[in-house]
Biopython code that builds the backbone (N, CA, C, O; Angstrom):
import numpy as np
from Bio.PDB.StructureBuilder import StructureBuilder

atoms = [
    (1, "MET", "N", (5.500, -13.008, 21.578)),
    (1, "MET", "CA", (4.329, -12.709, 22.037)),
    (1, "MET", "C", (4.136, -11.313, 21.416)),
    (1, "MET", "O", (3.516, -11.096, 20.375)),
    (2, "VAL", "N", (4.764, -10.367, 22.210)),
    (2, "VAL", "CA", (4.633, -8.919, 21.763)),
    (2, "VAL", "C", (4.805, -8.810, 20.162)),
    (2, "VAL", "O", (4.031, -8.116, 19.502)),
    (3, "GLN", "N", (5.948, -9.594, 19.529)),
    (3, "GLN", "CA", (5.825, -8.985, 18.328)),
    (3, "GLN", "C", (4.785, -9.557, 17.275)),
    (3, "GLN", "O", (4.550, -9.014, 16.196)),
    (4, "LEU", "N", (4.074, -10.967, 17.825)),
    (4, "LEU", "CA", (2.979, -10.851, 17.097)),
    (4, "LEU", "C", (1.786, -9.979, 17.024)),
    (4, "LEU", "O", (1.033, -9.840, 16.060)),
    (5, "PHE", "N", (1.716, -9.346, 18.324)),
    (5, "PHE", "CA", (0.853, -8.589, 18.862)),
    (5, "PHE", "C", (1.304, -7.110, 18.115)),
    (5, "PHE", "O", (0.399, -6.278, 18.174)),
    (6, "GLY", "N", (2.360, -6.715, 17.529)),
    (6, "GLY", "CA", (2.798, -5.789, 16.946)),
    (6, "GLY", "C", (2.166, -5.888, 15.438)),
    (6, "GLY", "O", (1.390, -5.124, 14.864)),
    (7, "PHE", "N", (2.868, -7.281, 14.943)),
    (7, "PHE", "CA", (2.357, -7.585, 13.497)),
    (7, "PHE", "C", (0.785, -7.443, 13.447)),
    (7, "PHE", "O", (0.243, -6.630, 12.698)),
    (8, "VAL", "N", (0.170, -8.182, 14.189)),
    (8, "VAL", "CA", (-1.405, -8.003, 14.109)),
    (8, "VAL", "C", (-2.120, -6.541, 14.146)),
    (8, "VAL", "O", (-3.231, -6.263, 13.694)),
    (9, "LEU", "N", (-1.347, -5.819, 14.694)),
    (9, "LEU", "CA", (-2.013, -4.231, 14.911)),
    (9, "LEU", "C", (-1.667, -3.721, 13.513)),
    (9, "LEU", "O", (-2.442, -3.347, 12.632)),
    (10, "SER", "N", (-0.265, -3.790, 13.502)),
    (10, "SER", "CA", (-0.309, -3.505, 12.369)),
    (10, "SER", "C", (-0.606, -3.652, 10.936)),
    (10, "SER", "O", (-0.396, -2.793, 10.079)),
    (11, "PHE", "N", (-1.107, -4.801, 10.756)),
    (11, "PHE", "CA", (-1.572, -5.526, 9.564)),
    (11, "PHE", "C", (-3.091, -4.791, 9.879)),
    (11, "PHE", "O", (-3.660, -4.326, 8.892)),
    (12, "ILE", "N", (-3.696, -4.680, 11.059)),
    (12, "ILE", "CA", (-5.145, -4.109, 11.238)),
    (12, "ILE", "C", (-4.875, -2.659, 11.159)),
    (12, "ILE", "O", (-5.908, -2.110, 10.776)),
    (13, "TYR", "N", (-4.198, -2.046, 11.301)),
    (13, "TYR", "CA", (-3.991, -0.552, 10.696)),
    (13, "TYR", "C", (-3.864, -0.237, 10.030)),
    (13, "TYR", "O", (-4.567, 0.762, 9.876)),
    (14, "TYR", "N", (-2.790, -0.603, 8.648)),
    (14, "TYR", "CA", (-2.712, -0.810, 7.327)),
    (14, "TYR", "C", (-4.055, -1.001, 6.613)),
    (14, "TYR", "O", (-4.598, -0.177, 5.878)),
    (15, "VAL", "N", (-4.539, -2.313, 6.971)),
    (15, "VAL", "CA", (-5.490, -2.668, 5.954)),
    (15, "VAL", "C", (-6.681, -2.404, 6.215)),
    (15, "VAL", "O", (-7.396, -2.299, 5.218)),
    (16, "PHE", "N", (-7.190, -2.250, 7.239)),
    (16, "PHE", "CA", (-8.326, -1.609, 7.727)),
    (16, "PHE", "C", (-8.455, 0.203, 6.849)),
    (16, "PHE", "O", (-9.225, 0.608, 5.978)),
    (17, "PHE", "N", (-7.296, 0.903, 7.611)),
    (17, "PHE", "CA", (-7.963, 2.226, 6.975)),
    (17, "PHE", "C", (-7.511, 2.153, 5.381)),
    (17, "PHE", "O", (-8.098, 3.020, 4.733)),
    (18, "THR", "N", (-6.704, 1.419, 4.666)),
    (18, "THR", "CA", (-6.399, 1.477, 3.335)),
    (18, "THR", "C", (-7.532, 0.931, 2.489)),
    (18, "THR", "O", (-7.761, 1.413, 1.380)),
    (19, "GLY", "N", (-8.321, -0.173, 3.046)),
    (19, "GLY", "CA", (-9.547, -0.699, 2.523)),
    (19, "GLY", "C", (-10.470, 0.227, 2.823)),
    (19, "GLY", "O", (-11.169, 0.522, 1.854)),
    (20, "TYR", "N", (-10.842, 1.059, 4.292)),
    (20, "TYR", "CA", (-11.909, 1.681, 4.395)),
    (20, "TYR", "C", (-12.358, 2.778, 3.528)),
    (20, "TYR", "O", (-13.497, 2.880, 3.073)),
    (21, "CYS", "N", (-11.063, 3.861, 3.265)),
    (21, "CYS", "CA", (-10.878, 5.098, 2.734)),
    (21, "CYS", "C", (-9.817, 5.010, 1.957)),
    (21, "CYS", "O", (-9.473, 6.121, 1.553)),
    (22, "GLY", "N", (-9.164, 4.150, 1.586)),
    (22, "GLY", "CA", (-7.651, 4.478, 0.632)),
    (22, "GLY", "C", (-7.040, 5.119, 1.550)),
    (22, "GLY", "O", (-6.083, 5.300, 0.796)),
    (23, "GLN", "N", (-6.744, 5.583, 2.404)),
    (23, "GLN", "CA", (-5.760, 6.313, 3.630)),
    (23, "GLN", "C", (-5.558, 6.326, 4.744)),
    (23, "GLN", "O", (-6.482, 6.787, 5.415)),
    (24, "THR", "N", (-4.476, 5.916, 5.405)),
    (24, "THR", "CA", (-4.190, 5.293, 6.478)),
    (24, "THR", "C", (-4.079, 7.262, 7.380)),
    (24, "THR", "O", (-3.818, 8.236, 6.674)),
    (25, "PRO", "N", (-4.236, 7.348, 8.323)),
    (25, "PRO", "CA", (-3.528, 8.728, 9.056)),
    (25, "PRO", "C", (-2.757, 9.687, 8.186)),
    (25, "PRO", "O", (-3.068, 10.599, 7.419)),
    (26, "GLY", "N", (-1.624, 9.129, 8.599)),
    (26, "GLY", "CA", (-0.329, 9.822, 7.511)),
    (26, "GLY", "C", (-0.556, 9.967, 6.111)),
    (26, "GLY", "O", (-0.136, 10.930, 5.469)),
    (27, "LYS", "N", (-1.256, 8.967, 5.598)),
    (27, "LYS", "CA", (-1.539, 9.575, 4.128)),
    (27, "LYS", "C", (-2.407, 10.680, 3.951)),
    (27, "LYS", "O", (-2.228, 11.403, 2.971)),
    (28, "MET", "N", (-3.473, 10.959, 4.883)),
    (28, "MET", "CA", (-4.221, 11.783, 5.543)),
    (28, "MET", "C", (-3.581, 13.310, 5.453)),
    (28, "MET", "O", (-3.750, 14.250, 4.677)),
    (29, "ALA", "N", (-2.742, 13.085, 6.658)),
    (29, "ALA", "CA", (-1.848, 14.113, 6.765)),
    (29, "ALA", "C", (-0.844, 14.675, 5.665)),
    (29, "ALA", "O", (-0.230, 15.708, 5.932)),
    (30, "LEU", "N", (-0.639, 14.017, 4.390)),
    (30, "LEU", "CA", (0.286, 14.008, 3.476)),
    (30, "LEU", "C", (-0.664, 14.784, 2.431)),
    (30, "LEU", "O", (-0.299, 15.660, 1.647)),
    (31, "ARG", "N", (-2.204, 14.173, 2.626)),
    (31, "ARG", "CA", (-2.824, 14.294, 1.196)),
    (31, "ARG", "C", (-2.746, 13.464, 0.220)),
    (31, "ARG", "O", (-2.760, 13.894, -0.933)),
    (32, "ILE", "N", (-2.665, 12.332, 0.443)),
    (32, "ILE", "CA", (-2.152, 11.299, -0.741)),
    (32, "ILE", "C", (-3.270, 10.220, -0.488)),
    (32, "ILE", "O", (-3.701, 10.089, 0.657)),
    (33, "LYS", "N", (-3.779, 9.407, -1.562)),
    (33, "LYS", "CA", (-4.499, 8.375, -1.474)),
    (33, "LYS", "C", (-4.231, 7.413, -2.144)),
    (33, "LYS", "O", (-3.301, 7.603, -2.928)),
    (34, "VAL", "N", (-4.813, 6.144, -2.159)),
    (34, "VAL", "CA", (-4.597, 4.706, -2.782)),
    (34, "VAL", "C", (-5.720, 4.508, -3.596)),
    (34, "VAL", "O", (-6.819, 4.821, -3.139)),
    (35, "ILE", "N", (-5.613, 3.947, -4.948)),
    (35, "ILE", "CA", (-6.718, 3.857, -5.541)),
    (35, "ILE", "C", (-6.863, 3.141, -6.581)),
    (35, "ILE", "O", (-5.837, 3.295, -7.244)),
    (36, "ARG", "N", (-7.766, 2.235, -7.255)),
    (36, "ARG", "CA", (-7.149, 1.364, -8.174)),
    (36, "ARG", "C", (-7.080, 1.673, -9.514)),
    (36, "ARG", "O", (-7.619, 2.725, -9.857)),
    (37, "ARG", "N", (-6.574, 1.041, -10.292)),
    (37, "ARG", "CA", (-5.806, 1.783, -11.682)),
    (37, "ARG", "C", (-7.366, 2.359, -12.490)),
    (37, "ARG", "O", (-7.307, 3.257, -13.330)),
    (38, "ASP", "N", (-8.376, 1.868, -12.197)),
    (38, "ASP", "CA", (-9.627, 2.368, -12.893)),
    (38, "ASP", "C", (-10.083, 3.710, -12.088)),
    (38, "ASP", "O", (-10.802, 4.551, -12.629)),
    (39, "GLY", "N", (-9.679, 3.822, -10.956)),
    (39, "GLY", "CA", (-10.092, 5.130, -10.339)),
    (39, "GLY", "C", (-11.350, 4.873, -9.077)),
    (39, "GLY", "O", (-12.087, 5.742, -8.610)),
    (40, "SER", "N", (-11.317, 3.487, -8.741)),
    (40, "SER", "CA", (-12.578, 2.880, -7.843)),
    (40, "SER", "C", (-11.626, 2.874, -6.204)),
    (40, "SER", "O", (-10.408, 2.883, -6.027)),
    (41, "ALA", "N", (-12.392, 2.860, -5.527)),
    (41, "ALA", "CA", (-11.606, 2.432, -4.122)),
    (41, "ALA", "C", (-11.203, 0.942, -4.169)),
    (41, "ALA", "O", (-11.432, 0.111, -5.049)),
    (42, "LEU", "N", (-10.724, 0.851, -3.318)),
    (42, "LEU", "CA", (-9.623, -0.595, -2.780)),
    (42, "LEU", "C", (-10.545, -1.493, -1.850)),
    (42, "LEU", "O", (-10.872, -1.043, -0.752)),
    (43, "SER", "N", (-10.907, -2.555, -2.191)),
    (43, "SER", "CA", (-11.476, -3.021, -1.270)),
    (43, "SER", "C", (-10.530, -3.667, -0.217)),
    (43, "SER", "O", (-9.312, -3.559, -0.357)),
    (44, "TYR", "N", (-11.160, -4.447, 1.007)),
    (44, "TYR", "CA", (-10.320, -5.090, 2.380)),
    (44, "TYR", "C", (-9.315, -6.036, 1.534)),
    (44, "TYR", "O", (-8.140, -5.693, 1.664)),
    (45, "GLY", "N", (-9.491, -6.960, 0.839)),
    (45, "GLY", "CA", (-8.671, -7.709, -0.042)),
    (45, "GLY", "C", (-7.826, -7.471, -0.563)),
    (45, "GLY", "O", (-6.718, -8.005, -0.522)),
    (46, "ARG", "N", (-8.336, -6.267, -1.400)),
    (46, "ARG", "CA", (-6.945, -5.538, -2.195)),
    (46, "ARG", "C", (-6.053, -4.909, -1.296)),
    (46, "ARG", "O", (-4.829, -4.996, -1.193)),
    (47, "ALA", "N", (-6.669, -4.433, -0.833)),
    (47, "ALA", "CA", (-5.453, -3.512, 0.458)),
    (47, "ALA", "C", (-4.596, -4.723, 1.119)),
    (47, "ALA", "O", (-3.371, -4.777, 1.004)),
    (48, "ALA", "N", (-5.418, -5.763, 1.877)),
    (48, "ALA", "CA", (-4.676, -6.654, 2.506)),
    (48, "ALA", "C", (-3.603, -7.404, 1.334)),
    (48, "ALA", "O", (-2.715, -8.078, 1.857)),
    (49, "PHE", "N", (-3.598, -7.363, 0.141)),
    (49, "PHE", "CA", (-2.754, -7.981, -0.804)),
    (49, "PHE", "C", (-1.918, -6.954, -1.057)),
    (49, "PHE", "O", (-0.819, -7.322, -1.471)),
    (50, "ARG", "N", (-2.094, -5.591, -0.928)),
    (50, "ARG", "CA", (-1.019, -4.775, -1.565)),
    (50, "ARG", "C", (-0.242, -4.448, -0.234)),
    (50, "ARG", "O", (0.959, -4.223, -0.386)),
    (51, "GLU", "N", (-0.718, -4.391, 0.989)),
    (51, "GLU", "CA", (0.136, -4.010, 2.185)),
    (51, "GLU", "C", (0.682, -4.991, 2.961)),
    (51, "GLU", "O", (1.404, -4.604, 3.880)),
    (52, "VAL", "N", (0.480, -6.439, 2.788)),
    (52, "VAL", "CA", (1.408, -7.391, 3.184)),
    (52, "VAL", "C", (1.997, -8.096, 1.976)),
    (52, "VAL", "O", (2.907, -7.392, 1.540)),
    (53, "PRO", "N", (1.836, -9.279, 1.208)),
    (53, "PRO", "CA", (2.212, -9.881, 0.610)),
    (53, "PRO", "C", (3.426, -8.930, -0.423)),
    (53, "PRO", "O", (4.635, -9.148, -0.349)),
    (54, "ALA", "N", (2.861, -7.964, -1.274)),
    (54, "ALA", "CA", (2.957, -7.487, -2.225)),
    (54, "ALA", "C", (4.170, -6.136, -1.741)),
    (54, "ALA", "O", (4.981, -5.606, -2.501)),
    (55, "LYS", "N", (3.951, -5.814, -0.181)),
    (55, "LYS", "CA", (4.944, -4.728, -0.116)),
    (55, "LYS", "C", (6.208, -5.789, 0.673)),
    (55, "LYS", "O", (7.319, -5.395, 1.029)),
    (56, "PHE", "N", (5.925, -6.533, 0.745)),
    (56, "PHE", "CA", (7.080, -7.364, 1.502)),
    (56, "PHE", "C", (7.821, -8.077, 0.404)),
    (56, "PHE", "O", (8.947, -8.522, 0.627)),
    (57, "ILE", "N", (7.276, -8.201, -0.705)),
    (57, "ILE", "CA", (7.826, -9.096, -1.870)),
    (57, "ILE", "C", (8.762, -7.233, -2.333)),
    (57, "ILE", "O", (9.986, -7.291, -2.444)),
    (58, "SER", "N", (8.285, -6.254, -2.481)),
    (58, "SER", "CA", (8.906, -4.962, -2.643)),
    (58, "SER", "C", (10.210, -4.795, -1.576)),
    (58, "SER", "O", (11.109, -3.971, -1.747)),
    (59, "GLY", "N", (10.166, -5.327, -0.937)),
    (59, "GLY", "CA", (11.261, -4.911, 0.309)),
    (59, "GLY", "C", (12.215, -5.713, 0.579)),
    (59, "GLY", "O", (13.160, -5.308, 1.255)),
    (60, "ILE", "N", (12.160, -7.214, 0.036)),
    (60, "ILE", "CA", (13.046, -8.080, 0.104)),
    (60, "ILE", "C", (14.127, -8.289, -0.830)),
    (60, "ILE", "O", (15.137, -8.938, -0.559)),
    (61, "ILE", "N", (13.814, -7.533, -2.314)),
    (61, "ILE", "CA", (14.754, -7.418, -3.318)),
    (61, "ILE", "C", (15.366, -6.139, -3.150)),
    (61, "ILE", "O", (15.247, -5.216, -3.955)),
    (62, "PHE", "N", (16.153, -6.092, -1.877)),
    (62, "PHE", "CA", (16.807, -5.113, -1.296)),
    (62, "PHE", "C", (16.140, -3.830, -1.772)),
    (62, "PHE", "O", (16.893, -3.026, -2.319)),
    (63, "GLY", "N", (14.889, -3.510, -1.661)),
    (63, "GLY", "CA", (14.190, -2.091, -1.473)),
    (63, "GLY", "C", (13.764, -1.817, -3.256)),
    (63, "GLY", "O", (13.153, -0.797, -3.578)),
    (64, "ILE", "N", (14.103, -2.669, -4.097)),
    (64, "ILE", "CA", (14.072, -2.543, -5.532)),
    (64, "ILE", "C", (12.453, -1.992, -5.835)),
    (64, "ILE", "O", (12.184, -1.028, -6.552)),
    (65, "GLY", "N", (11.568, -2.753, -5.192)),
    (65, "GLY", "CA", (10.468, -2.599, -5.539)),
    (65, "GLY", "C", (9.670, -1.172, -4.866)),
    (65, "GLY", "O", (8.538, -0.767, -5.129)),
    (66, "TYR", "N", (10.346, -0.783, -4.235)),
    (66, "TYR", "CA", (9.975, 0.693, -3.539)),
    (66, "TYR", "C", (10.763, 1.583, -4.651)),
    (66, "TYR", "O", (10.125, 2.392, -5.325)),
    (67, "LEU", "N", (11.918, 1.445, -4.796)),
    (67, "LEU", "CA", (12.662, 2.401, -5.599)),
    (67, "LEU", "C", (12.270, 2.789, -7.080)),
    (67, "LEU", "O", (12.634, 3.744, -7.767)),
    (68, "MET", "N", (11.132, 1.400, -7.438)),
    (68, "MET", "CA", (10.897, 2.061, -8.749)),
    (68, "MET", "C", (9.830, 3.194, -9.271)),
    (68, "MET", "O", (9.486, 3.787, -10.294)),
    (69, "VAL", "N", (9.570, 3.098, -8.006)),
    (69, "VAL", "CA", (8.544, 4.646, -8.369)),
    (69, "VAL", "C", (9.380, 5.789, -8.718)),
    (69, "VAL", "O", (8.932, 6.527, -9.595)),
    (70, "ALA", "N", (10.629, 6.108, -8.143)),
    (70, "ALA", "CA", (11.335, 7.161, -8.999)),
    (70, "ALA", "C", (11.628, 7.150, -10.355)),
    (70, "ALA", "O", (11.579, 8.077, -11.163)),
    (71, "PHE", "N", (11.951, 5.941, -10.514)),
    (71, "PHE", "CA", (12.043, 5.521, -12.159)),
    (71, "PHE", "C", (10.882, 5.263, -13.193)),
    (71, "PHE", "O", (10.926, 5.289, -14.423)),
    (72, "ASP", "N", (10.099, 5.072, -12.559)),
    (72, "ASP", "CA", (8.503, 4.434, -13.395)),
    (72, "ASP", "C", (7.812, 5.770, -14.079)),
    (72, "ASP", "O", (7.574, 6.676, -13.280)),
    (73, "ASP", "N", (7.547, 5.945, -15.118)),
    (73, "ASP", "CA", (6.677, 6.834, -15.612)),
    (73, "ASP", "C", (5.258, 7.108, -15.199)),
    (73, "ASP", "O", (4.608, 8.143, -15.343)),
    (74, "GLN", "N", (4.932, 6.022, -14.683)),
    (74, "GLN", "CA", (3.656, 6.107, -13.940)),
    (74, "GLN", "C", (3.323, 6.149, -12.474)),
    (74, "GLN", "O", (2.248, 6.086, -11.878)),
    (75, "LYS", "N", (5.048, 6.320, -11.919)),
    (75, "LYS", "CA", (5.046, 6.262, -10.382)),
    (75, "LYS", "C", (4.678, 5.263, -9.643)),
    (75, "LYS", "O", (4.408, 5.456, -8.457)),
    (76, "GLN", "N", (4.606, 4.099, -10.170)),
    (76, "GLN", "CA", (4.199, 2.788, -8.995)),
    (76, "GLN", "C", (5.496, 2.321, -8.994)),
    (76, "GLN", "O", (6.447, 2.543, -9.744)),
    (77, "GLY", "N", (5.326, 1.476, -7.789)),
    (77, "GLY", "CA", (6.007, 0.594, -7.086)),
    (77, "GLY", "C", (6.207, -0.809, -7.316)),
    (77, "GLY", "O", (5.766, -0.881, -8.463)),
    (78, "LEU", "N", (6.489, -1.722, -7.082)),
    (78, "LEU", "CA", (6.169, -3.124, -7.486)),
    (78, "LEU", "C", (5.234, -3.722, -6.859)),
    (78, "LEU", "O", (4.657, -4.680, -7.374)),
    (79, "HIS", "N", (4.807, -3.090, -5.186)),
    (79, "HIS", "CA", (3.389, -3.385, -5.023)),
    (79, "HIS", "C", (2.101, -2.784, -5.519)),
    (79, "HIS", "O", (0.994, -3.322, -5.513)),
    (80, "ASP", "N", (2.423, -1.576, -5.952)),
    (80, "ASP", "CA", (1.160, -1.337, -6.908)),
    (80, "ASP", "C", (1.126, -1.958, -8.185)),
    (80, "ASP", "O", (0.055, -2.383, -8.619)),
    (81, "ARG", "N", (2.066, -2.047, -8.763)),
    (81, "ARG", "CA", (1.757, -2.985, -10.010)),
    (81, "ARG", "C", (0.892, -4.277, -9.502)),
    (81, "ARG", "O", (-0.212, -4.668, -9.884)),
    (82, "MET", "N", (1.506, -4.645, -8.811)),
    (82, "MET", "CA", (1.323, -6.274, -8.370)),
    (82, "MET", "C", (-0.169, -6.266, -7.782)),
    (82, "MET", "O", (-0.674, -7.388, -7.808)),
    (83, "ALA", "N", (-1.065, -5.170, -7.211)),
    (83, "ALA", "CA", (-2.263, -4.633, -6.707)),
    (83, "ALA", "C", (-2.939, -4.096, -7.449)),
    (83, "ALA", "O", (-4.154, -4.065, -7.255)),
    (84, "ASP", "N", (-2.484, -3.629, -8.305)),
    (84, "ASP", "CA", (-3.387, -2.721, -9.526)),
    (84, "ASP", "C", (-3.545, -1.313, -9.154)),
    (84, "ASP", "O", (-4.465, -0.599, -9.552)),
    (85, "THR", "N", (-2.774, -1.018, -8.515)),
    (85, "THR", "CA", (-2.924, 0.539, -7.596)),
    (85, "THR", "C", (-2.032, 1.896, -8.201)),
    (85, "THR", "O", (-1.099, 2.022, -8.995)),
    (86, "TYR", "N", (-2.738, 2.691, -7.490)),
    (86, "TYR", "CA", (-1.997, 4.151, -8.010)),
    (86, "TYR", "C", (-2.021, 5.033, -6.414)),
    (86, "TYR", "O", (-2.954, 4.992, -5.613)),
    (87, "VAL", "N", (-0.990, 5.649, -6.282)),
    (87, "VAL", "CA", (-1.292, 6.583, -5.277)),
    (87, "VAL", "C", (-1.496, 7.821, -6.037)),
    (87, "VAL", "O", (-0.855, 7.951, -7.080)),
    (88, "ILE", "N", (-2.395, 8.863, -5.616)),
    (88, "ILE", "CA", (-2.765, 10.069, -5.979)),
    (88, "ILE", "C", (-2.348, 10.828, -4.916)),
    (88, "ILE", "O", (-1.917, 10.570, -3.792)),
    (89, "LYS", "N", (-2.593, 11.898, -5.583)),
    (89, "LYS", "CA", (-2.254, 13.353, -4.510)),
    (89, "LYS", "C", (-3.510, 14.166, -4.727)),
    (89, "LYS", "O", (-3.797, 14.676, -5.810)),
    (90, "LEU", "N", (-4.191, 14.249, -3.707)),
    (90, "LEU", "CA", (-5.279, 14.863, -3.558)),
    (90, "LEU", "C", (-5.261, 16.706, -3.512)),
    (90, "LEU", "O", (-6.312, 17.330, -3.367)),
]
sb = StructureBuilder()
sb.init_structure("model")
sb.init_model(0)
sb.init_chain("A")
sb.init_seg("    ")
for serial, (resi, resn, name, xyz) in enumerate(atoms, 1):
    if name == "N":
        sb.init_residue(resn, " ", resi, " ")
    sb.init_atom(name, np.array(xyz, "f"), 0.0, 1.0, " ", f" {name:<3s}", serial, name[0])
structure = sb.get_structure()
């Protein structure tokens, strides 16, 4: 029950903040933001897709989906490519 509560709370945290303004409080502190490829804001549906299944897939392949950021010309991880998003510096 505690794990389920933790999952629901983290889901709400990441999806709400990312869908609402493109930034979680941590991203606000680092002055970075998640946007769509065309520069528009994320919807809650796209934020949910990026944060849950796309990040899950990035992580289960030995974290290679996250390491792609270091080697990609556009600095996108697998989850960003799947969700058609970028992380920009403000």
